[in-house]
C-alpha positions in Angstrom: 60.9 -75.2 -151.2 57.4 -73.9 -151.8 54.2 -75.6 -152.9 53.8 -77.9 -155.9 50.6 -78.0 -157.8 49.6 -80.8 -160.2 46.5 -80.8 -162.4 45.1 -83.7 -164.4 42.3 -82.9 -166.9 40.2 -86.0 -167.6 37.1 -86.6 -169.7 34.8 -85.9 -166.7 36.8 -84.2 -163.9 39.8 -81.9 -163.5 41.8 -83.2 -160.5 44.2 -80.9 -158.7 46.6 -82.1 -156.0 48.5 -79.5 -153.9 51.6 -80.6 -152.1 53.0 -78.5 -149.3 56.7 -78.3 -148.4 56.3 -81.3 -146.0 54.9 -83.5 -148.8 51.3 -83.4 -147.4 48.8 -83.5 -150.2 45.2 -82.1 -150.5 42.8 -82.5 -153.4 40.6 -80.1 -155.4 38.1 -81.5 -158.0 35.9 -79.8 -160.6 34.0 -80.8 -163.7 36.0 -80.5 -166.9 35.4 -77.4 -168.9 35.9 -78.2 -172.6 35.8 -74.7 -174.0 38.6 -73.4 -171.9 40.4 -75.8 -169.5 41.6 -73.2 -167.0 38.0 -72.2 -166.2 37.4 -75.5 -164.5 41.0 -75.9 -163.3 40.9 -72.6 -161.4 37.8 -73.8 -159.5 39.7 -77.0 -158.6 42.8 -75.1 -157.5 40.6 -72.8 -155.4 38.9 -75.8 -153.7 42.3 -77.3 -152.8 43.7 -73.9 -151.7 40.7 -73.4 -149.4 41.6 -76.7 -147.7 44.9 -75.1 -146.5 43.3 -71.7 -145.8 44.4 -69.9 -148.9 42.8 -68.6 -152.2 43.9 -69.9 -155.6 45.8 -66.7 -156.3 47.6 -66.8 -152.9 48.5 -70.5 -153.5 50.0 -70.0 -156.9 52.0 -67.0 -155.7 53.8 -69.4 -153.3 54.0 -72.3 -155.8 57.4 -73.2 -157.3 56.3 -75.9 -159.7 53.1 -76.5 -161.7 52.7 -79.9 -163.4 49.9 -80.6 -165.9 48.5 -83.7 -167.5 45.6 -84.1 -169.9 43.5 -86.5 -171.9 43.0 -83.8 -174.5 45.3 -85.4 -177.0 44.0 -88.9 -176.4 40.3 -87.9 -176.7 41.1 -86.1 -180.0 42.8 -89.3 -181.4 39.9 -91.5 -180.3 37.1 -89.2 -181.5 38.9 -87.8 -184.5 37.6 -84.4 -183.5 39.6 -81.2 -183.5 42.6 -82.9 -185.3 44.4 -81.0 -188.0 43.7 -82.0 -191.6 47.0 -83.9 -192.1 48.8 -84.9 -195.3 51.0 -88.0 -195.2 54.0 -88.3 -197.5 55.4 -91.8 -198.0 57.7 -93.5 -200.4 55.8 -94.0 -203.7 54.3 -97.5 -203.7 53.9 -97.6 -199.9 50.9 -95.3 -199.5 48.8 -98.0 -197.9 50.9 -98.5 -194.7 48.3 -96.8 -192.5 45.4 -98.6 -194.3 46.9 -102.1 -193.6 48.0 -101.3 -190.0 49.2 -104.6 -188.4 46.2 -106.6 -189.4 43.5 -104.3 -188.2 41.3 -106.9 -186.3 41.6 -108.9 -183.1 39.9 -111.8 -185.0 40.6 -111.9 -188.7 37.6 -114.2 -189.2 35.1 -111.9 -187.5 33.3 -110.5 -190.5 30.7 -108.7 -188.3 33.2 -105.9 -187.8 34.3 -103.7 -190.7 38.0 -103.2 -191.2 39.1 -100.0 -189.3 39.7 -96.8 -191.1 43.3 -95.5 -191.4 44.3 -92.7 -189.1 44.9 -90.5 -192.1 42.5 -91.0 -195.0 44.0 -92.7 -198.0 43.1 -89.7 -200.2 45.3 -87.5 -198.0 48.3 -89.8 -198.6 50.8 -88.8 -201.3 53.6 -90.9 -202.7 57.1 -89.4 -203.0 59.3 -90.7 -205.8 62.5 -91.8 -204.1 64.0 -95.0 -202.6 66.7 -95.8 -200.0 67.5 -99.4 -199.2 68.0 -101.1 -195.8 71.7 -100.4 -196.0 71.1 -96.7 -196.3 72.1 -96.6 -200.0 70.1 -94.3 -202.4 68.5 -96.6 -205.0 66.4 -93.8 -206.6 67.1 -90.1 -206.1 64.4 -87.9 -204.7 62.3 -86.5 -207.5 62.2 -82.9 -206.4 60.3 -81.6 -209.4 57.4 -84.0 -208.7 57.6 -83.3 -205.0 57.4 -79.6 -205.5 54.1 -80.1 -207.4 52.7 -82.1 -204.6 53.8 -79.7 -201.9 52.3 -76.7 -203.7 48.8 -78.3 -203.5 48.9 -78.9 -199.7 48.2 -75.4 -198.5 45.8 -74.8 -201.5 43.8 -77.9 -200.4 43.5 -76.7 -196.8 46.0 -79.1 -195.2 47.0 -78.0 -191.7 49.9 -80.3 -190.9 52.2 -82.8 -192.7 53.7 -86.2 -191.6 56.6 -87.5 -193.6 57.6 -91.2 -193.4 59.9 -92.5 -196.1 61.2 -96.0 -196.4 64.4 -96.7 -194.4 64.7 -93.1 -193.2 65.9 -94.4 -189.8 69.1 -95.7 -191.6 69.5 -92.7 -193.9 67.3 -89.6 -193.3 68.6 -87.5 -196.1 65.4 -87.6 -198.2 63.1 -86.9 -195.2 65.3 -83.9 -194.3 65.2 -82.6 -197.9 61.4 -82.9 -197.9 61.3 -80.8 -194.7 63.5 -78.2 -196.4 61.2 -77.9 -199.4 58.1 -77.7 -197.1 59.7 -74.9 -195.2 60.3 -73.1 -198.6 56.9 -73.8 -200.2 54.5 -74.2 -197.3 56.2 -72.5 -194.3 53.0 -72.3 -192.2 52.5 -76.0 -192.1 53.8 -77.9 -189.0 55.8 -81.0 -190.0 56.7 -84.2 -188.3 59.5 -86.4 -189.6 59.3 -90.1 -188.8 63.0 -90.7 -188.2 62.9 -88.0 -185.5 59.7 -88.8 -183.7 60.2 -92.6 -183.7 63.6 -93.7 -185.1 62.7 -97.4 -185.0 62.5 -100.3 -187.5 58.9 -101.2 -188.4 57.3 -99.1 -191.0 53.7 -98.9 -189.7 54.8 -98.0 -186.1 57.1 -95.2 -187.3 54.5 -93.9 -189.8 51.7 -94.1 -187.2 53.8 -92.1 -184.7 54.5 -89.4 -187.3 50.9 -89.2 -188.4 49.6 -88.9 -184.9 52.2 -86.3 -183.8 51.6 -84.1 -186.9 47.8 -84.2 -186.5 48.0 -83.1 -182.9 50.4 -80.1 -183.4 47.9 -77.3 -184.1 45.4 -78.5 -181.5 47.9 -79.1 -178.7 50.0 -76.1 -179.4 47.0 -73.9 -179.0 45.9 -75.8 -175.9 49.2 -75.5 -174.1 49.8 -71.9 -175.1 46.4 -70.9 -173.9 46.9 -72.7 -170.6 50.3 -71.1 -170.1 48.8 -67.7 -170.9 45.9 -68.2 -168.5 48.2 -69.3 -165.7 50.5 -66.4 -166.2 47.6 -64.0 -166.4 46.4 -65.5 -163.1 49.7 -64.5 -161.5 51.7 -67.7 -161.6 55.4 -67.1 -162.1 57.0 -70.5 -161.5 58.0 -73.4 -163.7 55.5 -75.3 -165.8 56.1 -79.0 -166.6 53.8 -81.4 -168.5 53.4 -85.1 -167.8 54.2 -87.4 -170.7 53.3 -90.9 -171.8 56.8 -92.1 -170.6 55.9 -91.6 -167.0 57.9 -88.4 -166.6 57.6 -84.7 -167.2 58.9 -82.3 -169.9 59.1 -78.6 -170.4 56.0 -77.2 -172.0 58.1 -76.1 -175.0 59.1 -79.7 -175.7 55.6 -81.1 -175.7 54.5 -78.4 -178.0 57.2 -79.5 -180.4 56.2 -83.2 -180.0 52.6 -83.4 -178.7 52.4 -87.2 -179.2 54.1 -87.5 -175.9 51.0 -86.1 -174.2 48.8 -88.9 -175.4 47.9 -90.9 -172.3 50.0 -88.5 -170.3 47.5 -88.4 -167.4 47.0 -92.2 -167.0 50.8 -92.8 -167.2 51.1 -91.1 -163.8 48.8 -93.6 -162.1 51.3 -96.5 -162.0 54.0 -94.2 -160.7 51.7 -93.1 -157.9 50.6 -96.7 -157.2 54.3 -97.9 -157.0 55.1 -95.2 -154.5 52.1 -96.0 -152.3 52.9 -99.7 -152.4 56.5 -99.0 -151.3 55.3 -96.5 -148.8 53.2 -99.2 -147.1 56.1 -101.7 -147.3 54.2 -104.0 -149.7 56.9 -104.3 -152.4 57.6 -103.1 -155.9 55.4 -105.6 -157.8 52.2 -103.6 -158.2 49.0 -103.4 -160.3 47.2 -100.0 -160.4 43.4 -100.1 -161.2 42.4 -96.5 -162.0 38.7 -96.0 -162.4 37.9 -92.6 -163.8 34.7 -91.1 -165.2 35.3 -92.5 -168.7 37.7 -95.4 -168.6 39.2 -98.0 -166.4 43.0 -98.0 -166.8 45.4 -100.8 -165.7 49.2 -100.4 -165.3 52.0 -102.4 -163.7 55.3 -102.1 -161.9 57.7 -105.0 -161.6 60.7 -105.1 -159.3 60.1 -101.5 -158.4 60.1 -100.2 -162.0 57.0 -99.1 -163.9 56.5 -101.3 -167.0 56.9 -99.5 -170.4 55.9 -100.7 -173.9 56.0 -99.6 -177.5 52.7 -101.5 -178.1 50.5 -98.7 -176.8 47.2 -98.5 -178.8 44.8 -95.7 -178.6 41.5 -97.5 -179.0 41.1 -101.3 -179.3 44.3 -103.3 -179.9 45.0 -103.8 -183.6 41.8 -101.9 -184.5 42.9 -98.6 -182.9 46.0 -96.5 -183.6 49.5 -97.3 -182.4 51.5 -94.5 -180.7 54.8 -96.1 -181.8 56.8 -94.5 -179.0 57.9 -95.8 -175.7 55.3 -95.2 -173.0 54.1 -96.5 -169.7 52.2 -99.7 -170.4 48.5 -98.8 -169.8 45.5 -100.9 -170.9 42.1 -99.1 -171.0 38.5 -100.2 -171.3 35.4 -98.1 -171.5 34.2 -98.9 -167.9 34.3 -95.8 -165.7 31.9 -94.1 -163.4 30.2 -92.4 -166.3 30.0 -95.5 -168.5 26.5 -96.0 -169.9 24.6 -99.2 -169.2 22.4 -100.5 -172.0 20.5 -103.6 -173.2 21.6 -105.1 -176.5 19.3 -106.6 -179.2 19.6 -110.0 -177.6 18.3 -108.7 -174.3 21.7 -108.8 -172.5 22.9 -106.1 -170.2 26.0 -104.1 -171.3 28.1 -101.4 -169.7 30.2 -99.0 -171.9 32.3 -98.2 -173.8 30.1 -95.1 -174.3 30.4 -92.5 -171.5 28.2 -89.7 -170.3 31.3 -87.5 -169.8 30.9 -84.4 -167.7 28.4 -82.6 -170.0 25.7 -83.7 -169.3 27.2 -86.5 -167.2 25.4 -89.2 -165.3 21.7 -88.7 -164.6 22.5 -88.3 -160.8 24.6 -85.2 -161.6 21.4 -83.3 -162.3 22.8 -81.6 -165.5 20.2 -83.1 -167.8 21.7 -86.5 -168.4 19.2 -89.4 -168.8 21.4 -92.3 -169.6 22.0 -94.9 -166.8 25.6 -95.1 -165.7 27.8 -96.9 -163.2 27.6 -93.8 -160.9 23.8 -93.9 -161.1 23.8 -97.5 -160.1 25.9 -96.7 -157.0 23.6 -93.9 -156.2 20.5 -96.1 -156.4 22.2 -98.8 -154.3 22.6 -96.2 -151.5 26.4 -96.0 -151.7 26.5 -92.2 -152.2 25.2 -89.6 -149.9 23.4 -87.1 -152.3 24.2 -84.3 -149.9 27.9 -85.1 -149.5 29.1 -85.8 -153.0 32.5 -84.1 -153.6 32.4 -83.2 -149.9 29.0 -81.5 -150.2 30.0 -79.3 -153.2 27.7 -81.2 -155.5 24.1 -82.3 -154.9 23.0 -85.6 -156.5 19.6 -86.2 -158.0 18.6 -89.6 -156.7 15.2 -89.5 -158.5 16.9 -88.9 -161.8 19.3 -91.9 -161.1 16.4 -94.2 -160.3 14.5 -93.1 -163.4 17.6 -93.9 -165.6 18.2 -97.3 -164.0 14.5 -97.9 -164.1 14.6 -97.9 -167.9 17.2 -100.7 -167.9 15.3 -102.6 -165.2 12.1 -102.5 -167.3 13.9 -103.9 -170.3 15.4 -106.7 -168.2 12.2 -107.4 -166.2 13.9 -107.0 -162.8 13.7 -104.5 -159.9 15.6 -101.3 -160.0 18.0 -102.5 -157.3 18.7 -105.7 -159.1 19.4 -103.8 -162.3 21.7 -101.5 -160.4 23.6 -104.4 -158.8 23.8 -106.1 -162.3 25.4 -102.9 -163.8 27.9 -102.8 -160.9 28.8 -106.5 -161.2 29.1 -106.4 -165.0 31.5 -103.5 -164.8 33.5 -105.3 -162.2 33.8 -108.4 -164.4 35.1 -106.3 -167.3 37.7 -104.7 -165.0 38.9 -108.0 -163.7 39.3 -109.2 -167.3 41.3 -106.1 -168.1 43.6 -106.8 -165.2 44.1 -110.5 -166.1 44.9 -109.5 -169.7 47.8 -107.2 -168.9 49.2 -109.3 -166.0 49.0 -112.6 -167.9 50.7 -111.1 -171.0 53.5 -109.8 -168.7 53.9 -113.2 -167.1 52.6 -112.0 -163.7 50.2 -113.6 -161.3 47.9 -110.8 -160.0 47.8 -112.5 -156.6 51.6 -111.9 -156.2 51.2 -108.1 -156.6 49.9 -105.2 -154.6 46.6 -103.9 -156.0 46.3 -100.1 -155.8 43.0 -98.4 -156.5 42.7 -95.0 -158.1 40.2 -92.7 -159.6 37.1 -91.0 -158.3 35.0 -94.2 -158.9 37.6 -96.5 -157.5 36.0 -97.2 -154.1 32.7 -98.4 -155.5 33.9 -101.8 -156.5 37.6 -102.2 -155.8 36.8 -104.8 -153.2 34.8 -106.8 -155.6 37.6 -106.7 -158.1 40.2 -107.7 -155.5 38.1 -110.6 -154.3 37.7 -111.9 -157.8 41.5 -111.6 -158.5 42.4 -113.2 -155.2 44.5 -110.2 -154.2 45.9 -110.2 -150.7 47.5 -106.8 -150.6 45.2 -104.0 -151.6 45.5 -100.2 -151.0 43.1 -97.4 -151.6 45.3 -94.2 -151.2 43.9 -91.2 -149.3 44.2 -89.3 -152.6 42.8 -92.2 -154.8 40.3 -89.9 -156.5 43.2 -87.9 -158.0 45.8 -90.7 -158.3 47.2 -89.5 -161.7 47.6 -85.9 -160.4 49.2 -87.3 -157.2 51.6 -89.4 -159.3 52.9 -86.2 -160.9 54.5 -85.3 -157.6 56.6 -88.4 -157.8 57.6 -87.8 -161.5 61.0 -86.8 -162.7 62.1 -85.2 -166.0 62.4 -88.1 -168.4 63.5 -88.2 -172.0 64.3 -91.2 -174.3 66.3 -91.4 -177.5 66.5 -94.4 -179.7 68.2 -95.6 -182.9 67.8 -98.5 -185.2 70.7 -101.0 -185.7 70.1 -104.6 -186.7 72.6 -107.2 -185.4 72.6 -110.8 -184.2 74.1 -112.9 -181.5 75.7 -115.0 -184.2 77.8 -112.0 -185.4 77.4 -109.3 -182.8 78.4 -105.9 -184.2 79.9 -104.7 -180.9 81.7 -101.7 -182.2 78.6 -100.4 -184.1 76.4 -101.0 -181.1 78.7 -99.1 -178.8 78.9 -96.2 -181.2 75.1 -96.0 -181.3 74.7 -96.2 -177.5 77.4 -93.7 -176.8 75.8 -91.4 -179.3 72.5 -91.6 -177.6 74.2 -91.1 -174.2 75.9 -87.9 -175.5 72.5 -86.6 -176.7 70.9 -87.2 -173.3 73.9 -85.9 -171.3 73.4 -82.6 -173.3 69.7 -82.7 -172.5 70.2 -83.2 -168.8 72.7 -80.4 -168.7 69.9 -77.9 -169.5 68.5 -78.6 -166.0 71.8 -78.7 -164.1 71.3 -75.4 -162.4 68.1 -76.6 -160.5 68.3 -80.4 -160.9 71.9 -81.5 -161.2 71.4 -85.2 -160.5 70.4 -87.5 -163.3 70.7 -91.2 -164.3 70.9 -93.0 -167.6 69.6 -96.5 -168.5 69.8 -98.4 -171.7 67.8 -101.1 -173.5 67.2 -102.9 -176.7 64.3 -104.5 -178.5 65.2 -108.1 -179.3 63.7 -111.3 -180.6 64.6 -114.9 -181.6 65.5 -115.0 -185.3 62.3 -115.5 -187.3 60.0 -114.0 -184.7 57.7 -111.1 -185.5 57.4 -109.5 -182.0 60.3 -108.2 -179.9 60.6 -107.7 -176.2 62.4 -104.9 -174.4 65.7 -106.1 -172.8 67.5 -103.8 -170.2 71.2 -103.2 -170.6 73.6 -102.7 -167.7 75.6 -100.1 -169.5 76.5 -98.8 -173.0 79.7 -101.0 -172.9 79.2 -104.2 -174.9 82.7 -104.7 -176.3 83.7 -107.6 -174.0 82.6 -111.2 -174.6 81.3 -111.4 -171.0 79.1 -108.3 -171.5 77.6 -109.8 -174.6 77.0 -113.2 -173.0 75.3 -111.4 -170.1 73.0 -109.6 -172.6 72.1 -112.9 -174.4 71.4 -114.6 -171.1 69.2 -111.7 -169.9 67.2 -112.0 -173.1 66.7 -115.8 -172.7 65.5 -115.3 -169.1 63.1 -112.4 -169.9 61.7 -114.3 -173.0 61.0 -117.3 -170.8 59.3 -115.2 -168.2 57.1 -113.3 -170.7 56.5 -115.9 -173.4 57.0 -119.1 -171.4 59.6 -120.2 -174.0 63.3 -120.5 -173.8 65.4 -121.4 -176.8 69.1 -120.9 -176.1 70.0 -122.7 -179.4 68.4 -120.0 -181.5 70.1 -116.8 -182.6 68.9 -113.5 -181.2 68.2 -110.5 -183.4 68.6 -107.0 -181.9 66.7 -104.2 -183.6 66.1 -100.9 -181.8 68.5 -99.5 -179.2 67.4 -96.9 -176.7 68.7 -94.7 -173.9 66.6 -93.0 -171.3 67.6 -90.2 -168.9 65.9 -89.4 -165.7 66.6 -86.0 -164.2 65.8 -86.2 -160.5 63.5 -83.6 -159.0 64.1 -83.2 -155.3 61.1 -83.8 -153.1 60.3 -83.9 -149.4 59.6 -87.2 -147.6 56.7 -87.3 -145.2 57.2 -89.1 -141.8 54.4 -91.0 -140.1 54.0 -92.2 -136.5 53.1 -95.7 -135.5 49.5 -96.9 -135.0 47.4 -99.1 -132.7 44.5 -101.1 -134.1 41.1 -100.0 -132.9 37.5 -100.6 -134.0 35.8 -97.7 -135.8 32.6 -96.1 -134.6 30.4 -94.6 -137.4 28.8 -91.2 -137.2 25.6 -92.3 -139.1 23.8 -95.0 -140.9 21.8 -95.4 -144.1 20.2 -98.1 -146.1 22.3 -99.8 -148.7 21.7 -102.8 -151.0 24.1 -105.7 -151.3 23.3 -108.9 -153.3 22.8 -111.8 -150.9 21.8 -109.6 -148.0 19.4 -107.2 -149.7 18.7 -103.9 -148.0 20.6 -103.4 -144.8 21.3 -100.5 -142.4 24.9 -99.7 -143.1 27.3 -97.7 -140.9 28.7 -94.6 -142.7 32.1 -93.2 -141.7 33.6 -89.8 -142.3 37.3 -89.0 -142.2 36.9 -87.5 -138.8 35.8 -90.9 -137.5 38.9 -92.7 -138.8 42.2 -92.1 -137.0 45.2 -94.1 -138.1 44.8 -97.7 -136.9 41.0 -97.8 -137.2 39.6 -101.0 -138.6 36.1 -101.0 -140.3 34.3 -104.2 -141.0 31.7 -104.5 -143.7 29.1 -103.8 -144.6 30.1 -100.2 -144.3 30.7 -97.0 -146.4 33.6 -94.6 -145.9 32.9 -91.2 -147.3 36.0 -89.2 -148.3 35.3 -85.8 -149.7 36.3 -86.9 -153.2 35.7 -90.7 -153.2 33.5 -93.3 -151.6 34.8 -96.6 -150.4 32.2 -99.4 -150.2 33.2 -102.2 -147.8 31.1 -105.2 -148.7 29.9 -107.8 -146.2 32.7 -110.1 -145.2 35.4 -107.6 -146.0 37.3 -104.9 -144.0 39.4 -101.8 -144.3 42.1 -100.4 -142.0 43.5 -96.9 -141.9 47.3 -97.0 -142.2 49.6 -94.5 -140.5 49.8 -92.8 -143.9 46.1 -92.2 -144.0 45.8 -94.7 -146.8 43.2 -97.5 -146.6 44.5 -101.1 -146.4 41.8 -103.4 -147.7 41.2 -106.9 -146.4 39.2 -109.2 -148.7 39.0 -112.6 -147.1 36.0 -113.3 -145.0 37.9 -114.7 -142.1 39.8 -111.4 -141.8 36.7 -109.2 -141.6 
């Protein structure tokens, strides 16, 4: 087994994690290059390679597996930049499905916000004369003459992709398939996405949204992945290339080119996987919250009972107001509060942080690239938490004067000192992050105090202890590779694929034979998929589930199935009981007298990728001795001489009491007064929040 390399391209940094045959990991980090991703990536690979005494070319020559994740698709969806001009074909009379969304606002009575625009403009939506009913019966035949006239105009009008979402195509896809045939005949250069293939689920908006997003991404992401693959091959890499997906697994690059929607949120989806593994590695259990603070966003994800939580309610942008992926993905909630989030003062004189970000070009003011907007990173720089000569391990010089000037603008508007303004920015960002954690945990029926909190992202160490203190967390980990947590998570990922099918039935008259037929059909598809990897990865596992709800409810919950066999009465009663238990845990309501409706059935295959397991020796607790000190500011204590620790000062078992600063090459951990951190045998940092522990 050779080296494995993972790369995660974010809005600000490209993170690279190199794992050697013994599972030891090293990090390389570089600013994201938007014009050509490999330009910045090769720098990050070279930095990581130098850590193990190699060049980037030498490293890739000995690498068996390269795994890539990116926010490129997510950023395109959010900004609406670089997307293909996409036509949407719907059943005539249903052209407004993307306009209506699922309400479109968090608060329907808040008239200060305009109703959000549809993902595809209404003028780019075309009605197709046809109708299939919910039983799969053709009520109105497809009007091919009218359709041909519509299709002829698509290329003439400069459309670059087509999404097709016809009513009840999940029950009978004949008309969608015929539309695809005619498109291949009349507009063969246009990439097409059919809704019944990309998201075969009941719920018209979700299926249509998935088709629209996937189609709009195809030209952009196909070019992105093909260019990256060419650059890697030209650089001399000959091994396998896999791409991380929103489901928390990896796929072949050819598959994500075919269905690029799976790359939306592909980077952040790896952070919960990494967090779960680090929690288990430290013996802290399988209930975990990951708080991943990048340069642009703060992402929160969960694991429960040793399994990463998935959802079909994944919005890109604000909930209800953004755009719904409509596919199963790792449940990640994001807010615009990262290291590059811009601080500003609103019209009422109140301090705000985000959601706008300085990105990597020009970046925070302290980066010295011409940025002038005050950010969270600038606040940390002003407070003394960063060593301007040791940022990114000394590879990047920080401009403290520029940071002070940027924060000074905010301070002047608020009428406070620069240090007070910087502390206010940090505290406000922390409050927003705490709120984000509460929202996802409360919705999932979890108490954050009962879970391990795992910090990730380059900006994680700035305020993770503040967040943990506010949450009341007792088990907190900042991994050694926290600054590249998503890239690290890719080394724990397996090949994952999910198939689903719509079939409505009820606990009152359970269609066992039909359900088994659907599940066994999904199983056969995934067995065939797994067989493609049998030569290198023969071991795989299947799991099944269903979206279900009480009769009359709007929203469904995902219920796991023990197997595809549901013919016996005992198997069915077990399923019903599992639903009642899960509904009570998530919704705090149990109604065993009500009928249960089952909607969308799914099967997921996990093809296991073998990986080495690292072994660690025991530790003895000792008190850390710092190599230097510098002046830092903390609210309540003011300016104070603060011990500063480098990795060389911190052997496993070392305990550091606050106030203190630990400077890893790619992240900085701030230990506030009354708190402490201890180096575990793994090299990870176990954080202690309560004052009596410090």
